[in-house]
DOLUMRO-208384 format. One record per residue (C-alpha): chain; residue number from 0; x, y, z; residue in three letters. Coordinates in steps of 0.25 Angstrom, whole numbers, plus 5000, padded with zeros to 4 digits. Each point is the difference from the previous one (the first is absolute). Layout:
// residues N
mikol A&torba NUM&px X&py Y&pz Z&loro ALA;
...
END
This chain:
// residues 295
mikol A&torba 0&px 5033&py 4960&pz 4809&loro MET;
mikol A&torba 1&px 4997&py 5006&pz 4988&loro THR;
mikol A&torba 2&px 5002&py 5016&pz 4995&loro SER;
mikol A&torba 3&px 4989&py 5007&pz 4992&loro GLY;
mikol A&torba 4&px 5011&py 5007&pz 4993&loro THR;
mikol A&torba 5&px 5000&py 4996&pz 4986&loro PRO;
mikol A&torba 6&px 5012&py 4992&pz 4995&loro THR;
mikol A&torba 7&px 5008&py 5001&pz 4987&loro ALA;
mikol A&torba 8&px 4994&py 4986&pz 4996&loro ALA;
mikol A&torba 9&px 4985&py 5004&pz 5004&loro SER;
mikol A&torba 10&px 4990&py 5003&pz 4990&loro PRO;
mikol A&torba 11&px 4997&py 5013&pz 5006&loro ARG;
mikol A&torba 12&px 5014&py 5005&pz 5000&loro ALA;
mikol A&torba 13&px 5000&py 4997&pz 4985&loro ARG;
mikol A&torba 14&px 4987&py 5007&pz 4997&loro ARG;
mikol A&torba 15&px 5002&py 5012&pz 5010&loro PRO;
mikol A&torba 16&px 4988&py 5007&pz 4994&loro TRP;
mikol A&torba 17&px 4990&py 4988&pz 5003&loro ALA;
mikol A&torba 18&px 4996&py 5007&pz 5012&loro GLY;
mikol A&torba 19&px 4996&py 5013&pz 4994&loro VAL;
mikol A&torba 20&px 4992&py 4994&pz 4990&loro VAL;
mikol A&torba 21&px 4993&py 4991&pz 5012&loro ARG;
mikol A&torba 22&px 4998&py 5012&pz 5007&loro TRP;
mikol A&torba 23&px 4995&py 5008&pz 4988&loro LEU;
mikol A&torba 24&px 4990&py 4987&pz 4997&loro LEU;
mikol A&torba 25&px 4995&py 5000&pz 5015&loro TRP;
mikol A&torba 26&px 4995&py 5015&pz 4998&loro PHE;
mikol A&torba 27&px 4996&py 4998&pz 4984&loro LEU;
mikol A&torba 28&px 4989&py 4990&pz 5001&loro TRP;
mikol A&torba 29&px 4991&py 5008&pz 5007&loro PRO;
mikol A&torba 30&px 5000&py 5013&pz 4991&loro ALA;
mikol A&torba 31&px 4999&py 4989&pz 4988&loro LEU;
mikol A&torba 32&px 4988&py 4997&pz 5004&loro GLY;
mikol A&torba 33&px 4995&py 5012&pz 5003&loro LEU;
mikol A&torba 34&px 5002&py 5005&pz 4987&loro ILE;
mikol A&torba 35&px 4995&py 4987&pz 4993&loro ALA;
mikol A&torba 36&px 4986&py 5003&pz 5009&loro LEU;
mikol A&torba 37&px 5000&py 5014&pz 4994&loro HIS;
mikol A&torba 38&px 5002&py 4995&pz 4985&loro ALA;
mikol A&torba 39&px 4988&py 4991&pz 5002&loro ILE;
mikol A&torba 40&px 4992&py 5009&pz 5006&loro ALA;
mikol A&torba 41&px 5002&py 5009&pz 4989&loro SER;
mikol A&torba 42&px 4998&py 4990&pz 4988&loro ILE;
mikol A&torba 43&px 4988&py 4994&pz 5006&loro PHE;
mikol A&torba 44&px 4993&py 5007&pz 5011&loro ILE;
mikol A&torba 45&px 5000&py 5015&pz 4996&loro LEU;
mikol A&torba 46&px 4994&py 4996&pz 4986&loro PRO;
mikol A&torba 47&px 4988&py 4993&pz 5007&loro LEU;
mikol A&torba 48&px 4998&py 5012&pz 5009&loro ALA;
mikol A&torba 49&px 4993&py 5008&pz 4988&loro GLY;
mikol A&torba 50&px 4990&py 4990&pz 4997&loro ASP;
mikol A&torba 51&px 4988&py 5001&pz 5008&loro PRO;
mikol A&torba 52&px 4997&py 4984&pz 5000&loro GLU;
mikol A&torba 53&px 5012&py 4997&pz 5006&loro THR;
mikol A&torba 54&px 5003&py 5011&pz 5009&loro VAL;
mikol A&torba 55&px 4996&py 4990&pz 5014&loro SER;
mikol A&torba 56&px 5011&py 4991&pz 4993&loro LEU;
mikol A&torba 57&px 5009&py 5010&pz 4999&loro ALA;
mikol A&torba 58&px 4999&py 5005&pz 5014&loro GLU;
mikol A&torba 59&px 5000&py 4985&pz 5006&loro TRP;
mikol A&torba 60&px 5015&py 4997&pz 4991&loro ILE;
mikol A&torba 61&px 5005&py 5014&pz 5004&loro GLY;
mikol A&torba 62&px 4997&py 4997&pz 5015&loro LEU;
mikol A&torba 63&px 5007&py 4986&pz 4997&loro LEU;
mikol A&torba 64&px 5012&py 5009&pz 4993&loro TRP;
mikol A&torba 65&px 5001&py 5009&pz 5012&loro CYS;
mikol A&torba 66&px 5001&py 4988&pz 5010&loro ALA;
mikol A&torba 67&px 5010&py 4994&pz 4991&loro ALA;
mikol A&torba 68&px 5008&py 5012&pz 4998&loro SER;
mikol A&torba 69&px 5000&py 5002&pz 5013&loro ALA;
mikol A&torba 70&px 5009&py 4987&pz 5005&loro ALA;
mikol A&torba 71&px 5013&py 5003&pz 4992&loro PRO;
mikol A&torba 72&px 4999&py 5014&pz 5006&loro ALA;
mikol A&torba 73&px 4998&py 4995&pz 5013&loro ILE;
mikol A&torba 74&px 5011&py 4988&pz 4998&loro VAL;
mikol A&torba 75&px 5011&py 5011&pz 4996&loro MET;
mikol A&torba 76&px 4997&py 5008&pz 5012&loro ILE;
mikol A&torba 77&px 5003&py 4988&pz 5009&loro VAL;
mikol A&torba 78&px 5012&py 4997&pz 4993&loro LYS;
mikol A&torba 79&px 5005&py 5016&pz 5000&loro VAL;
mikol A&torba 80&px 4999&py 4998&pz 5016&loro PHE;
mikol A&torba 81&px 5007&py 4988&pz 5001&loro LYS;
mikol A&torba 82&px 5010&py 5004&pz 4992&loro ALA;
mikol A&torba 83&px 5001&py 5014&pz 5008&loro LEU;
mikol A&torba 84&px 5001&py 4991&pz 5012&loro GLY;
mikol A&torba 85&px 5010&py 4992&pz 4995&loro MET;
mikol A&torba 86&px 5010&py 5011&pz 4997&loro LEU;
mikol A&torba 87&px 4996&py 5007&pz 5014&loro ARG;
mikol A&torba 88&px 5005&py 4987&pz 5007&loro ARG;
mikol A&torba 89&px 5014&py 4999&pz 4990&loro ARG;
mikol A&torba 90&px 5002&py 5014&pz 5006&loro LEU;
mikol A&torba 91&px 4998&py 4997&pz 5014&loro GLY;
mikol A&torba 92&px 4987&py 5008&pz 5001&loro TRP;
mikol A&torba 93&px 4993&py 4990&pz 5009&loro LEU;
mikol A&torba 94&px 4988&py 5001&pz 5008&loro THR;
mikol A&torba 95&px 5001&py 4997&pz 5015&loro ARG;
mikol A&torba 96&px 4993&py 4987&pz 4998&loro SER;
mikol A&torba 97&px 5012&py 4998&pz 4990&loro GLU;
mikol A&torba 98&px 5009&py 5004&pz 5008&loro GLN;
mikol A&torba 99&px 4996&py 4990&pz 5012&loro ARG;
mikol A&torba 100&px 5000&py 4988&pz 4990&loro LEU;
mikol A&torba 101&px 5013&py 5003&pz 4994&loro ALA;
mikol A&torba 102&px 5006&py 5002&pz 5015&loro ALA;
mikol A&torba 103&px 4993&py 4986&pz 5005&loro SER;
mikol A&torba 104&px 5007&py 4994&pz 4986&loro ALA;
mikol A&torba 105&px 5013&py 5005&pz 5004&loro LEU;
mikol A&torba 106&px 5000&py 4996&pz 5014&loro ALA;
mikol A&torba 107&px 4996&py 4986&pz 4997&loro TYR;
mikol A&torba 108&px 5010&py 4999&pz 4989&loro GLN;
mikol A&torba 109&px 5011&py 5004&pz 5010&loro GLN;
mikol A&torba 110&px 4995&py 4991&pz 5009&loro GLY;
mikol A&torba 111&px 5001&py 4988&pz 4990&loro PHE;
mikol A&torba 112&px 5015&py 5006&pz 4998&loro GLU;
mikol A&torba 113&px 5003&py 4999&pz 5015&loro ARG;
mikol A&torba 114&px 4994&py 4986&pz 5001&loro ALA;
mikol A&torba 115&px 5010&py 4997&pz 4988&loro ALA;
mikol A&torba 116&px 5011&py 5005&pz 5008&loro GLU;
mikol A&torba 117&px 4998&py 4993&pz 5011&loro LEU;
mikol A&torba 118&px 4997&py 4987&pz 4994&loro LYS;
mikol A&torba 119&px 5014&py 5001&pz 4992&loro ALA;
mikol A&torba 120&px 5007&py 5004&pz 5013&loro ARG;
mikol A&torba 121&px 4994&py 4989&pz 5008&loro LEU;
mikol A&torba 122&px 5003&py 4989&pz 4989&loro VAL;
mikol A&torba 123&px 5015&py 5006&pz 5001&loro ALA;
mikol A&torba 124&px 5001&py 4997&pz 5014&loro GLY;
mikol A&torba 125&px 4998&py 5014&pz 5006&loro GLY;
mikol A&torba 126&px 4993&py 5004&pz 5012&loro GLU;
mikol A&torba 127&px 4987&py 5006&pz 5000&loro PRO;
mikol A&torba 128&px 4999&py 5014&pz 5008&loro VAL;
mikol A&torba 129&px 4997&py 4997&pz 5015&loro ARG;
mikol A&torba 130&px 4990&py 5011&pz 5004&loro LEU;
mikol A&torba 131&px 4997&py 5006&pz 5014&loro THR;
mikol A&torba 132&px 4984&py 5002&pz 5007&loro VAL;
mikol A&torba 133&px 4999&py 5007&pz 5013&loro TRP;
mikol A&torba 134&px 4985&py 4999&pz 5001&loro ASP;
mikol A&torba 135&px 4997&py 4985&pz 4996&loro VAL;
mikol A&torba 136&px 5005&py 4990&pz 5010&loro MET;
mikol A&torba 137&px 5008&py 4989&pz 4992&loro LEU;
mikol A&torba 138&px 5003&py 4987&pz 5006&loro GLU;
mikol A&torba 139&px 5014&py 4997&pz 5006&loro PRO;
mikol A&torba 140&px 5010&py 4997&pz 4988&loro GLY;
mikol A&torba 141&px 4988&py 5005&pz 4990&loro GLU;
mikol A&torba 142&px 5008&py 5009&pz 4988&loro THR;
mikol A&torba 143&px 4991&py 5010&pz 4993&loro LEU;
mikol A&torba 144&px 5002&py 5000&pz 4984&loro LEU;
mikol A&torba 145&px 4988&py 5008&pz 4995&loro MET;
mikol A&torba 146&px 4992&py 5010&pz 5002&loro GLU;
mikol A&torba 147&px 4989&py 5006&pz 4991&loro ALA;
mikol A&torba 148&px 4986&py 5003&pz 4998&loro SER;
mikol A&torba 149&px 4991&py 4990&pz 4992&loro LEU;
mikol A&torba 150&px 4986&py 4998&pz 4997&loro GLN;
mikol A&torba 151&px 4995&py 4987&pz 5010&loro TYR;
mikol A&torba 152&px 4990&py 4993&pz 4996&loro SER;
mikol A&torba 153&px 4993&py 4985&pz 5006&loro ARG;
mikol A&torba 154&px 4993&py 4990&pz 4993&loro TRP;
mikol A&torba 155&px 4988&py 4994&pz 5007&loro TYR;
mikol A&torba 156&px 4984&py 4998&pz 4999&loro GLY;
mikol A&torba 157&px 4991&py 5003&pz 5012&loro THR;
mikol A&torba 158&px 4988&py 4993&pz 5006&loro ASP;
mikol A&torba 159&px 4990&py 5009&pz 4996&loro ALA;
mikol A&torba 160&px 4986&py 4999&pz 5005&loro VAL;
mikol A&torba 161&px 4987&py 5001&pz 4992&loro TYR;
mikol A&torba 162&px 4986&py 5000&pz 5005&loro THR;
mikol A&torba 163&px 4989&py 4999&pz 4992&loro HIS;
mikol A&torba 164&px 4987&py 5010&pz 5004&loro THR;
mikol A&torba 165&px 4987&py 4999&pz 4996&loro SER;
mikol A&torba 166&px 4989&py 5010&pz 5001&loro THR;
mikol A&torba 167&px 4985&py 4997&pz 5004&loro PHE;
mikol A&torba 168&px 4991&py 5012&pz 4992&loro ALA;
mikol A&torba 169&px 4987&py 5001&pz 5003&loro VAL;
mikol A&torba 170&px 4992&py 5010&pz 4991&loro GLY;
mikol A&torba 171&px 4997&py 5003&pz 4986&loro ARG;
mikol A&torba 172&px 5005&py 4990&pz 4989&loro PRO;
mikol A&torba 173&px 5010&py 5012&pz 4995&loro SER;
mikol A&torba 174&px 5005&py 5001&pz 5013&loro PHE;
mikol A&torba 175&px 5001&py 4986&pz 5004&loro VAL;
mikol A&torba 176&px 5008&py 4998&pz 4986&loro ALA;
mikol A&torba 177&px 5010&py 5012&pz 5002&loro GLY;
mikol A&torba 178&px 5003&py 4995&pz 5014&loro ALA;
mikol A&torba 179&px 5003&py 4987&pz 4995&loro LEU;
mikol A&torba 180&px 5009&py 5006&pz 4988&loro VAL;
mikol A&torba 181&px 5008&py 5008&pz 5009&loro GLY;
mikol A&torba 182&px 5002&py 4989&pz 5009&loro ASP;
mikol A&torba 183&px 5005&py 4993&pz 4990&loro ALA;
mikol A&torba 184&px 5009&py 5011&pz 4995&loro ILE;
mikol A&torba 185&px 5007&py 5000&pz 5013&loro GLY;
mikol A&torba 186&px 5001&py 4987&pz 5001&loro ASN;
mikol A&torba 187&px 5006&py 5000&pz 4988&loro ALA;
mikol A&torba 188&px 5010&py 5009&pz 5005&loro ILE;
mikol A&torba 189&px 5004&py 4996&pz 5012&loro ALA;
mikol A&torba 190&px 5003&py 4986&pz 4994&loro ARG;
mikol A&torba 191&px 5009&py 5006&pz 4990&loro SER;
mikol A&torba 192&px 5008&py 5007&pz 5011&loro ASN;
mikol A&torba 193&px 5001&py 4989&pz 5008&loro ALA;
mikol A&torba 194&px 5005&py 4992&pz 4987&loro VAL;
mikol A&torba 195&px 5009&py 5011&pz 4998&loro SER;
mikol A&torba 196&px 5005&py 5002&pz 5015&loro GLU;
mikol A&torba 197&px 5002&py 4984&pz 4999&loro ALA;
mikol A&torba 198&px 5009&py 4998&pz 4989&loro ARG;
mikol A&torba 199&px 5015&py 5000&pz 5002&loro THR;
mikol A&torba 200&px 5008&py 5011&pz 4995&loro ILE;
mikol A&torba 201&px 5011&py 5010&pz 5003&loro TRP;
mikol A&torba 202&px 4996&py 5008&pz 5013&loro ARG;
mikol A&torba 203&px 5005&py 5009&pz 5010&loro GLU;
mikol A&torba 204&px 5007&py 5009&pz 4988&loro GLN;
mikol A&torba 205&px 5008&py 5011&pz 5006&loro GLN;
mikol A&torba 206&px 5014&py 5004&pz 5001&loro ASN;
mikol A&torba 207&px 5008&py 4997&pz 5011&loro CYS;
mikol A&torba 208&px 5015&py 5002&pz 5004&loro ARG;
mikol A&torba 209&px 5007&py 4986&pz 4998&loro THR;
mikol A&torba 210&px 5013&py 4996&pz 5007&loro LEU;
mikol A&torba 211&px 5006&py 4988&pz 4993&loro VAL;
mikol A&torba 212&px 5010&py 4992&pz 5010&loro THR;
mikol A&torba 213&px 5009&py 4987&pz 4998&loro ASP;
mikol A&torba 214&px 4988&py 4993&pz 5007&loro ARG;
mikol A&torba 215&px 4987&py 5006&pz 4998&loro ARG;
mikol A&torba 216&px 4992&py 5011&pz 4993&loro ILE;
mikol A&torba 217&px 4993&py 5010&pz 5010&loro LEU;
mikol A&torba 218&px 4988&py 5009&pz 4995&loro CYS;
mikol A&torba 219&px 4995&py 5012&pz 5006&loro ARG;
mikol A&torba 220&px 4985&py 4999&pz 4996&loro THR;
mikol A&torba 221&px 4990&py 5009&pz 5005&loro SER;
mikol A&torba 222&px 4999&py 4995&pz 5014&loro ASP;
mikol A&torba 223&px 5012&py 4992&pz 5003&loro GLN;
mikol A&torba 224&px 5012&py 4994&pz 4997&loro TRP;
mikol A&torba 225&px 5001&py 4986&pz 4992&loro LEU;
mikol A&torba 226&px 5012&py 4990&pz 4999&loro SER;
mikol A&torba 227&px 4999&py 4990&pz 4989&loro PHE;
mikol A&torba 228&px 5011&py 4991&pz 5003&loro TYR;
mikol A&torba 229&px 5007&py 4992&pz 4988&loro TYR;
mikol A&torba 230&px 5000&py 4987&pz 5007&loro GLY;
mikol A&torba 231&px 4984&py 5002&pz 4999&loro GLY;
mikol A&torba 232&px 5001&py 5000&pz 4984&loro VAL;
mikol A&torba 233&px 4994&py 4991&pz 4992&loro MET;
mikol A&torba 234&px 5002&py 5005&pz 4986&loro ALA;
mikol A&torba 235&px 5007&py 5014&pz 4995&loro SER;
mikol A&torba 236&px 4996&py 5008&pz 4987&loro HIS;
mikol A&torba 237&px 5010&py 5009&pz 4996&loro PRO;
mikol A&torba 238&px 4995&py 5010&pz 4988&loro ASP;
mikol A&torba 239&px 5013&py 5010&pz 4998&loro VAL;
mikol A&torba 240&px 4993&py 5007&pz 4988&loro GLN;
mikol A&torba 241&px 4987&py 5000&pz 5007&loro GLY;
mikol A&torba 242&px 5008&py 5007&pz 5013&loro ALA;
mikol A&torba 243&px 4991&py 4989&pz 5010&loro THR;
mikol A&torba 244&px 5002&py 4988&pz 5007&loro LEU;
mikol A&torba 245&px 4991&py 4989&pz 5006&loro ILE;
mikol A&torba 246&px 5001&py 4992&pz 5010&loro LEU;
mikol A&torba 247&px 4993&py 4990&pz 5006&loro GLU;
mikol A&torba 248&px 4999&py 4994&pz 5012&loro PHE;
mikol A&torba 249&px 4996&py 4986&pz 5007&loro SER;
mikol A&torba 250&px 4993&py 5007&pz 5012&loro ASP;
mikol A&torba 251&px 4995&py 5014&pz 4995&loro THR;
mikol A&torba 252&px 4994&py 5008&pz 4988&loro ALA;
mikol A&torba 253&px 5010&py 5002&pz 4989&loro ALA;
mikol A&torba 254&px 5007&py 5013&pz 4999&loro LEU;
mikol A&torba 255&px 5002&py 5011&pz 4989&loro ARG;
mikol A&torba 256&px 5009&py 5009&pz 4999&loro LEU;
mikol A&torba 257&px 5002&py 5010&pz 4989&loro HIS;
mikol A&torba 258&px 5008&py 5013&pz 4999&loro GLY;
mikol A&torba 259&px 5011&py 5008&pz 4993&loro VAL;
mikol A&torba 260&px 5011&py 4991&pz 5008&loro ASP;
mikol A&torba 261&px 4991&py 4987&pz 4997&loro GLY;
mikol A&torba 262&px 5013&py 4995&pz 4992&loro PRO;
mikol A&torba 263&px 5009&py 5002&pz 5012&loro GLY;
mikol A&torba 264&px 4991&py 4992&pz 5008&loro LEU;
mikol A&torba 265&px 4999&py 4988&pz 4990&loro CYS;
mikol A&torba 266&px 5015&py 5000&pz 4998&loro VAL;
mikol A&torba 267&px 5001&py 4999&pz 5017&loro PHE;
mikol A&torba 268&px 4990&py 4990&pz 5002&loro VAL;
mikol A&torba 269&px 5004&py 4992&pz 4990&loro THR;
mikol A&torba 270&px 5013&py 4999&pz 5004&loro ALA;
mikol A&torba 271&px 4996&py 4998&pz 5016&loro LEU;
mikol A&torba 272&px 4991&py 4989&pz 4995&loro LEU;
mikol A&torba 273&px 5006&py 4992&pz 4991&loro GLN;
mikol A&torba 274&px 5016&py 5004&pz 5001&loro GLY;
mikol A&torba 275&px 5008&py 5011&pz 4993&loro ARG;
mikol A&torba 276&px 5002&py 4989&pz 4989&loro GLN;
mikol A&torba 277&px 4987&py 5000&pz 4994&loro SER;
mikol A&torba 278&px 5002&py 5016&pz 4998&loro LEU;
mikol A&torba 279&px 5006&py 4996&pz 4986&loro GLU;
mikol A&torba 280&px 4991&py 4986&pz 4997&loro ALA;
mikol A&torba 281&px 4986&py 5006&pz 5005&loro HIS;
mikol A&torba 282&px 4992&py 5003&pz 4987&loro PRO;
mikol A&torba 283&px 4993&py 5013&pz 5006&loro ALA;
mikol A&torba 284&px 5011&py 5007&pz 5002&loro LEU;
mikol A&torba 285&px 5006&py 4997&pz 4986&loro GLY;
mikol A&torba 286&px 4996&py 5016&pz 4996&loro PRO;
mikol A&torba 287&px 5010&py 5005&pz 5010&loro LEU;
mikol A&torba 288&px 5011&py 4993&pz 4993&loro ALA;
mikol A&torba 289&px 4997&py 5005&pz 4988&loro LEU;
mikol A&torba 290&px 4998&py 5015&pz 5004&loro ALA;
mikol A&torba 291&px 5013&py 4999&pz 5009&loro HIS;
mikol A&torba 292&px 5008&py 4995&pz 4987&loro ALA;
mikol A&torba 293&px 4993&py 5011&pz 4991&loro GLN;
mikol A&torba 294&px 5004&py 5010&pz 5012&loro ALA;
END
């Protein structure tokens, strides 16, 4: 991971004044544009104002000049507000939304680092920490390895039904035409809704309590506990940088789990599906090794 700190060999280190000049030019060009427009107005527009035959032309030119001169001023104001926002964030004065984003980014980074440590420990032959759960009945001999709150979703479509309706209208031509148009619009909306409901997308999106054992993944959805056994997995798609794991099954819809502990979930499931030796060779887990080496 590269650092943003200038080194002795970098151009920024050789020219420490380059950043200052760049900031000055950032604010200077709108001001120079405004001064240039005023100079043009003084040379070309004001002399026309004294001639009655060219008053109308001068007015039009004056309006164009006002519009053109407002643009650099607006740009300068926007840049000033952006600069103040950057200064505020550098000083640590964050809004509530920025604080939430910063806290979320920190949590994901810590989850990634925990996953990197977990992978290194498993590769070295270490054992994961066995957890205990009291409210969920595990199978005899089943070991709980991880418990987390993750975003749950499933990949499938639905058998949407679309019914075409026709209206028989009697009366004035305008009334009949209006009824036919309304009927066509209603059918179009119903057909569009049916197509949208039938397409295959990620559905049932929700946060759920997730338990990872040495045999399965248990998810507590809004209405029930669901078990996804590793024996039924047809394909696994771990994404440690995206904190997401997607599992495809032979007998049910694909499962997607995402969250702060998503990288750790990828490590556990990959080791359980393909063995611990796969942790070093699996390309999707490569970023974890790099993060652990730089820690």
